[in-house]
ROKOLDREN-78866 format. One record per residue (C-alpha): residue number from 1; residue in one letter; x, y, z. Coordinates in pm, whole numbers, plus 50000, padded with zeros to 5 digits. Last residue first. Layout:
N
(rec NUM "A" (X Y Z))
...
END
This chain:
384
(rec 384 "X" (50757 50851 48880))
(rec 383 "X" (50867 50574 48652))
(rec 382 "X" (50639 50330 48689))
(rec 381 "X" (50460 50378 48334))
(rec 380 "X" (50599 50642 48128))
(rec 379 "X" (50393 50943 48031))
(rec 378 "X" (50482 51111 47743))
(rec 377 "X" (50444 51427 47709))
(rec 376 "X" (50315 51579 47362))
(rec 375 "X" (49970 51384 47336))
(rec 374 "X" (49853 51380 47688))
(rec 373 "X" (49971 51768 47683))
(rec 372 "X" (49821 51867 47347))
(rec 371 "X" (49877 51814 46952))
(rec 370 "X" (50220 52000 46905))
(rec 369 "X" (50394 52156 46682))
(rec 368 "X" (50206 52484 46716))
(rec 367 "X" (50118 52461 47079))
(rec 366 "X" (50567 52437 47110))
(rec 365 "X" (50608 52714 46860))
(rec 364 "X" (50315 52961 47041))
(rec 363 "X" (50563 52847 47388))
(rec 362 "X" (50851 52988 47243))
(rec 361 "X" (51197 52726 47144))
(rec 360 "X" (51528 52944 47191))
(rec 359 "X" (51637 52634 47426))
(rec 358 "X" (51654 52858 47720))
(rec 357 "X" (51340 52891 47677))
(rec 356 "X" (51069 53193 47799))
(rec 355 "X" (50730 53102 47955))
(rec 354 "X" (50556 53448 48041))
(rec 353 "X" (50372 53620 48365))
(rec 352 "X" (50666 53870 48392))
(rec 351 "X" (50753 54129 48174))
(rec 350 "X" (51066 54047 47968))
(rec 349 "X" (51266 54114 48297))
(rec 348 "X" (51002 53826 48467))
(rec 347 "X" (51124 53620 48184))
(rec 346 "X" (51393 53658 48112))
(rec 345 "X" (51474 53583 48496))
(rec 344 "X" (51283 53229 48396))
(rec 343 "X" (51537 53182 48106))
(rec 342 "X" (51832 53233 48339))
(rec 341 "X" (51667 53004 48583))
(rec 340 "X" (51615 52681 48364))
(rec 339 "X" (51959 52778 48204))
(rec 338 "X" (52161 52724 48527))
(rec 337 "X" (51937 52438 48598))
(rec 336 "X" (52043 52272 48293))
(rec 335 "X" (52422 52354 48380))
(rec 334 "X" (52467 52285 48693))
(rec 333 "X" (52257 51935 48630))
(rec 332 "X" (52557 51826 48340))
(rec 331 "X" (52532 51782 47975))
(rec 330 "X" (52226 51961 47857))
(rec 329 "X" (51904 51896 47935))
(rec 328 "X" (51632 52091 47780))
(rec 327 "X" (51572 52444 47993))
(rec 326 "X" (51263 52587 48015))
(rec 325 "X" (51220 52942 48267))
(rec 324 "X" (50890 52987 48398))
(rec 323 "X" (50754 53333 48538))
(rec 322 "X" (50414 53321 48760))
(rec 321 "X" (50095 53462 48811))
(rec 320 "X" (49877 53490 49062))
(rec 319 "X" (49478 53722 48943))
(rec 318 "X" (49492 54067 49018))
(rec 317 "X" (49115 54192 48935))
(rec 316 "X" (48963 53983 49238))
(rec 315 "X" (49232 54165 49422))
(rec 314 "X" (49462 54125 49693))
(rec 313 "X" (49475 53724 49724))
(rec 312 "X" (49389 53657 49301))
(rec 311 "X" (49180 53396 49200))
(rec 310 "X" (49352 53149 49001))
(rec 309 "X" (49331 53165 48634))
(rec 308 "X" (49703 53293 48617))
(rec 307 "X" (49750 52933 48779))
(rec 306 "X" (49640 52758 48437))
(rec 305 "X" (49742 52946 48196))
(rec 304 "X" (50109 52982 48367))
(rec 303 "X" (50058 52558 48391))
(rec 302 "X" (49982 52515 48033))
(rec 301 "X" (50183 52774 47920))
(rec 300 "X" (50529 52540 48111))
(rec 299 "X" (50350 52185 48012))
(rec 298 "X" (50368 52335 47603))
(rec 297 "X" (50731 52413 47682))
(rec 296 "X" (50809 52068 47816))
(rec 295 "X" (50649 51937 47516))
(rec 294 "X" (50863 52141 47251))
(rec 293 "X" (51165 52061 47471))
(rec 292 "X" (51114 51683 47433))
(rec 291 "X" (51324 51465 47645))
(rec 290 "X" (51036 51285 47842))
(rec 289 "X" (51025 51271 48241))
(rec 288 "X" (50971 51608 48309))
(rec 287 "X" (51062 51753 48598))
(rec 286 "X" (50944 52023 48740))
(rec 285 "X" (51060 52281 49072))
(rec 284 "X" (50865 52614 49226))
(rec 283 "X" (50981 52919 49338))
(rec 282 "X" (50772 53096 49588))
(rec 281 "X" (51009 53048 49888))
(rec 280 "X" (51305 52698 49771))
(rec 279 "X" (51214 52475 49536))
(rec 278 "X" (50879 52343 49593))
(rec 277 "X" (50857 52028 49433))
(rec 276 "X" (50701 51862 49032))
(rec 275 "X" (50799 51517 48890))
(rec 274 "X" (50696 51483 48575))
(rec 273 "X" (50433 51346 48298))
(rec 272 "X" (50211 51170 48623))
(rec 271 "X" (50040 51483 48689))
(rec 270 "X" (50149 51780 48527))
(rec 269 "X" (49855 51975 48560))
(rec 268 "X" (49711 51863 48869))
(rec 267 "X" (50078 51893 49003))
(rec 266 "X" (50115 52259 48884))
(rec 265 "X" (49827 52301 49004))
(rec 264 "X" (49801 52246 49344))
(rec 263 "X" (50143 52388 49354))
(rec 262 "X" (50034 52705 49290))
(rec 261 "X" (49700 52698 49515))
(rec 260 "X" (49914 52589 49817))
(rec 259 "X" (50168 52858 49754))
(rec 258 "X" (49896 53182 49769))
(rec 257 "X" (49756 53024 50050))
(rec 256 "X" (50100 53073 50227))
(rec 255 "X" (50129 53485 50130))
(rec 254 "X" (49736 53466 50259))
(rec 253 "X" (49870 53321 50568))
(rec 252 "X" (50198 53526 50534))
(rec 251 "X" (50008 53864 50528))
(rec 250 "X" (49815 54017 50304))
(rec 249 "X" (49985 54371 50186))
(rec 248 "X" (50343 54250 50268))
(rec 247 "X" (50259 53911 50175))
(rec 246 "X" (50182 53948 49841))
(rec 245 "X" (50372 54238 49745))
(rec 244 "X" (50689 53971 49820))
(rec 243 "X" (50521 53748 49553))
(rec 242 "X" (50492 54013 49293))
(rec 241 "X" (50527 53702 49026))
(rec 240 "X" (50542 53386 49171))
(rec 239 "X" (50890 53203 48996))
(rec 238 "X" (50861 52900 48783))
(rec 237 "X" (51204 52658 48703))
(rec 236 "X" (51142 52362 48430))
(rec 235 "X" (51364 52120 48337))
(rec 234 "X" (51403 51899 48030))
(rec 233 "X" (51528 51549 48108))
(rec 232 "X" (51816 51396 48002))
(rec 231 "X" (51961 51241 48386))
(rec 230 "X" (51761 51104 48609))
(rec 229 "X" (51992 51045 48923))
(rec 228 "X" (52132 51331 48912))
(rec 227 "X" (51747 51515 48863))
(rec 226 "X" (51596 51298 49158))
(rec 225 "X" (51839 51398 49389))
(rec 224 "X" (51743 51765 49307))
(rec 223 "X" (51437 51746 49343))
(rec 222 "X" (51493 51508 49742))
(rec 221 "X" (51728 51856 49810))
(rec 220 "X" (51469 52103 49724))
(rec 219 "X" (51128 51962 49862))
(rec 218 "X" (50919 51726 49725))
(rec 217 "X" (50582 51835 49732))
(rec 216 "X" (50354 51851 49994))
(rec 215 "X" (50232 52235 50028))
(rec 214 "X" (50392 52316 50378))
(rec 213 "X" (50551 52097 50469))
(rec 212 "X" (50820 52034 50158))
(rec 211 "X" (50878 51643 50195))
(rec 210 "X" (51184 51489 50188))
(rec 209 "X" (51344 51475 50539))
(rec 208 "X" (50943 51393 50626))
(rec 207 "X" (50870 51140 50378))
(rec 206 "X" (51234 50932 50418))
(rec 205 "X" (51104 50988 50826))
(rec 204 "X" (50752 50819 50730))
(rec 203 "X" (50951 50514 50547))
(rec 202 "X" (51225 50408 50837))
(rec 201 "X" (50925 50495 51081))
(rec 200 "X" (50689 50193 50913))
(rec 199 "X" (50966 50011 50815))
(rec 198 "X" (51092 49998 51147))
(rec 197 "X" (50722 49890 51236))
(rec 196 "X" (50635 49600 50996))
(rec 195 "X" (51007 49456 51150))
(rec 194 "X" (50863 49491 51467))
(rec 193 "X" (50555 49293 51326))
(rec 192 "X" (50716 49015 51154))
(rec 191 "X" (50911 48939 51514))
(rec 190 "X" (50580 48940 51636))
(rec 189 "X" (50437 48698 51375))
(rec 188 "X" (50753 48487 51375))
(rec 187 "X" (50720 48459 51827))
(rec 186 "X" (50354 48348 51768))
(rec 185 "X" (50408 48132 51463))
(rec 184 "X" (50731 47936 51617))
(rec 183 "X" (50545 47929 51981))
(rec 182 "X" (50280 47777 51770))
(rec 181 "X" (50512 47505 51663))
(rec 180 "X" (50712 47433 51953))
(rec 179 "X" (50347 47351 52093))
(rec 178 "X" (50186 47106 51810))
(rec 177 "X" (50557 46968 51866))
(rec 176 "X" (50466 46890 52217))
(rec 175 "X" (50081 46787 52134))
(rec 174 "X" (50251 46528 51915))
(rec 173 "X" (50518 46407 52098))
(rec 172 "X" (50160 46316 52350))
(rec 171 "X" (49978 46227 52135))
(rec 170 "X" (50257 45950 52045))
(rec 169 "X" (50255 45835 52388))
(rec 168 "X" (49851 45838 52390))
(rec 167 "X" (49815 45576 52103))
(rec 166 "X" (50136 45383 52258))
(rec 165 "X" (49871 45270 52519))
(rec 164 "X" (49681 45390 52830))
(rec 163 "X" (49383 45222 52844))
(rec 162 "X" (49064 45427 52644))
(rec 161 "X" (48881 45706 52810))
(rec 160 "X" (49189 45918 52873))
(rec 159 "X" (49169 45973 52483))
(rec 158 "X" (48857 46133 52498))
(rec 157 "X" (48918 46394 52782))
(rec 156 "X" (49258 46415 52643))
(rec 155 "X" (49101 46544 52298))
(rec 154 "X" (48912 46780 52493))
(rec 153 "X" (49141 46913 52728))
(rec 152 "X" (49383 46947 52456))
(rec 151 "X" (49143 47155 52208))
(rec 150 "X" (49056 47436 52475))
(rec 149 "X" (49472 47471 52650))
(rec 148 "X" (49555 47490 52261))
(rec 147 "X" (49297 47798 52112))
(rec 146 "X" (49393 47969 52485))
(rec 145 "X" (49721 47966 52430))
(rec 144 "X" (49701 48095 52083))
(rec 143 "X" (49478 48337 52210))
(rec 142 "X" (49657 48483 52530))
(rec 141 "X" (49982 48462 52286))
(rec 140 "X" (49854 48657 52048))
(rec 139 "X" (49672 48949 52261))
(rec 138 "X" (49905 49240 52231))
(rec 137 "X" (50034 49164 51870))
(rec 136 "X" (49712 49194 51751))
(rec 135 "X" (49465 48897 51620))
(rec 134 "X" (49385 48835 51218))
(rec 133 "X" (49719 48686 51057))
(rec 132 "X" (49856 48507 51382))
(rec 131 "X" (49503 48387 51433))
(rec 130 "X" (49515 48188 51098))
(rec 129 "X" (49782 48061 51153))
(rec 128 "X" (49692 47894 51497))
(rec 127 "X" (49381 47769 51308))
(rec 126 "X" (49598 47586 51036))
(rec 125 "X" (49801 47448 51349))
(rec 124 "X" (49511 47284 51546))
(rec 123 "X" (49383 47186 51191))
(rec 122 "X" (49714 46942 51129))
(rec 121 "X" (49665 46876 51492))
(rec 120 "X" (49352 46748 51409))
(rec 119 "X" (49463 46567 51115))
(rec 118 "X" (49775 46396 51244))
(rec 117 "X" (49497 46228 51540))
(rec 116 "X" (49307 46101 51313))
(rec 115 "X" (49584 45931 51098))
(rec 114 "X" (49696 45814 51441))
(rec 113 "X" (49382 45682 51475))
(rec 112 "X" (49091 45799 51745))
(rec 111 "X" (48890 45539 52021))
(rec 110 "X" (48508 45716 51921))
(rec 109 "X" (48365 45750 52279))
(rec 108 "X" (48051 45936 52085))
(rec 107 "X" (48050 46198 52285))
(rec 106 "X" (48421 46293 52313))
(rec 105 "X" (48551 46237 51942))
(rec 104 "X" (48194 46506 51863))
(rec 103 "X" (48351 46658 52061))
(rec 102 "X" (48742 46702 51891))
(rec 101 "X" (48515 46707 51606))
(rec 100 "X" (48319 47024 51691))
(rec 99 "X" (48640 47161 51840))
(rec 98 "X" (48829 47194 51560))
(rec 97 "X" (48585 47329 51324))
(rec 96 "X" (48492 47605 51591))
(rec 95 "X" (48834 47696 51553))
(rec 94 "X" (48866 47674 51170))
(rec 93 "X" (48538 47867 51132))
(rec 92 "X" (48636 48161 51345))
(rec 91 "X" (48952 48166 51157))
(rec 90 "X" (48775 48167 50775))
(rec 89 "X" (48562 48373 50885))
(rec 88 "X" (48788 48648 51008))
(rec 87 "X" (48980 48620 50738))
(rec 86 "X" (48676 48628 50503))
(rec 85 "X" (48557 48973 50682))
(rec 84 "X" (48917 49156 50668))
(rec 83 "X" (48934 49054 50272))
(rec 82 "X" (48612 49201 50141))
(rec 81 "X" (48785 49466 50065))
(rec 80 "X" (48933 49361 49799))
(rec 79 "X" (48655 49189 49570))
(rec 78 "X" (48714 48879 49445))
(rec 77 "X" (48757 48746 49830))
(rec 76 "X" (48368 48725 49912))
(rec 75 "X" (48374 48458 49568))
(rec 74 "X" (48655 48253 49711))
(rec 73 "X" (48484 48276 50040))
(rec 72 "X" (48171 48173 49959))
(rec 71 "X" (48312 47878 49774))
(rec 70 "X" (48572 47807 50059))
(rec 69 "X" (48202 47760 50296))
(rec 68 "X" (48023 47568 50060))
(rec 67 "X" (48285 47333 50042))
(rec 66 "X" (48372 47328 50415))
(rec 65 "X" (47995 47285 50479))
(rec 64 "X" (47970 46980 50269))
(rec 63 "X" (48259 46818 50475))
(rec 62 "X" (48076 46909 50767))
(rec 61 "X" (47769 46699 50731))
(rec 60 "X" (47952 46451 50507))
(rec 59 "X" (48189 46390 50814))
(rec 58 "X" (47850 46382 51095))
(rec 57 "X" (47713 46134 50882))
(rec 56 "X" (48012 45923 50908))
(rec 55 "X" (48068 45973 51249))
(rec 54 "X" (48366 45888 51414))
(rec 53 "X" (48604 45864 51120))
(rec 52 "X" (48759 45600 50953))
(rec 51 "X" (48789 45652 50643))
(rec 50 "X" (48843 45351 50334))
(rec 49 "X" (48475 45307 50235))
(rec 48 "X" (48445 45420 49893))
(rec 47 "X" (48210 45698 49982))
(rec 46 "X" (48452 45834 50288))
(rec 45 "X" (48749 45806 50056))
(rec 44 "X" (48592 46002 49832))
(rec 43 "X" (48443 46286 50044))
(rec 42 "X" (48864 46253 50168))
(rec 41 "X" (48932 46372 49795))
(rec 40 "X" (48673 46650 49771))
(rec 39 "X" (48791 46792 50062))
(rec 38 "X" (49142 46784 49978))
(rec 37 "X" (49108 46970 49670))
(rec 36 "X" (48876 47243 49858))
(rec 35 "X" (49079 47304 50102))
(rec 34 "X" (49367 47313 49841))
(rec 33 "X" (49192 47558 49707))
(rec 32 "X" (49089 47733 49996))
(rec 31 "X" (49443 47775 50121))
(rec 30 "X" (49577 47897 49730))
(rec 29 "X" (49300 48182 49780))
(rec 28 "X" (49389 48286 50121))
(rec 27 "X" (49719 48348 50009))
(rec 26 "X" (49651 48525 49740))
(rec 25 "X" (49435 48722 49945))
(rec 24 "X" (49630 48799 50193))
(rec 23 "X" (49920 48951 49962))
(rec 22 "X" (49669 49165 49795))
(rec 21 "X" (49523 49272 50190))
(rec 20 "X" (49898 49333 50235))
(rec 19 "X" (49960 49562 49980))
(rec 18 "X" (49625 49708 50003))
(rec 17 "X" (49772 49824 50353))
(rec 16 "X" (50091 49968 50264))
(rec 15 "X" (49877 50200 50014))
(rec 14 "X" (49650 50288 50310))
(rec 13 "X" (49935 50368 50489))
(rec 12 "X" (50066 50574 50193))
(rec 11 "X" (49756 50796 50116))
(rec 10 "X" (49711 50795 50533))
(rec 9 "X" (50116 50975 50535))
(rec 8 "X" (50033 51191 50283))
(rec 7 "X" (49790 51409 50422))
(rec 6 "X" (50093 51487 50681))
(rec 5 "X" (50294 51617 50318))
(rec 4 "X" (50071 51905 50410))
(rec 3 "X" (50165 52007 50754))
(rec 2 "X" (49897 52140 50993))
(rec 1 "X" (49818 52536 51030))
END
């Protein structure tokens, strides 16, 4: 049987991926807005006749394309799942834009100005940064070197058409700085990748250490730590009635299925109102986030009634039942757990399939004092 806690791994990976996509979306939106503003500024400079470009018509056409592409990318980024497509579109578009201007300068025998060379270097670094976000680490260095080599071949093929000057010396220095920055980007990307792998491994180890392998709930040690870290909460202890008989008559596979079904039903009832864990064997523990004992008794009764509706493994006429003890928050965790445990055994001795409250408040009173589960049990946001 596949351990149930492994089902939480894809969910954790998906949550991490969504967080990365949200961060990337913020970066892309900010960058696209900057590109839009700078493109509009350069268009104004061109219209005023202050610019020095290889071809005015080509410059206008490419900048109009940039405006349309940035606007389309911003619209696409409204949907989180489009980040994957947008970042690849931006990477490819930036590289093609860089090469198009290099090739245009070569074909038109354009003698570049210092501003043009600086702009070209910035465009290259932008394309290199996008590659670091998109390309897998195993192919990142090769991709950066290919991007750099093609850019340099086109750039110097144009520059060598003209006599050597201070502009060539400046280009050599710019190339050196660009190459160093490119290497730093690659190293930073690799370092960040290693940090992410280490963090994922740490989170997976914590997940394994804190999770019951059968039910996927928090295990006893994790629940004990949570109870100690969050005092002042009511505690529910549950024990499946006649569980040994289920194992003896139907086998341990049937017993495991009952544990899974009971765990899922408890989790469905509690939801965001508390933390559920497997205490050991056929026992479960619930820590509610709200301090009201009456609300805790109501939740316990909801759990009891919900589990009673599960099909019995021995016979449909013999349902699965639980005995539940409810304890208010006492001065120490030990006393709270002991009170819940004694109340649970009182429920066993009273005939099983019932809820007993250590504070003396019975479920019927809780039902009379509360309007319902969701209105009675506070669900704090962010505390889980």
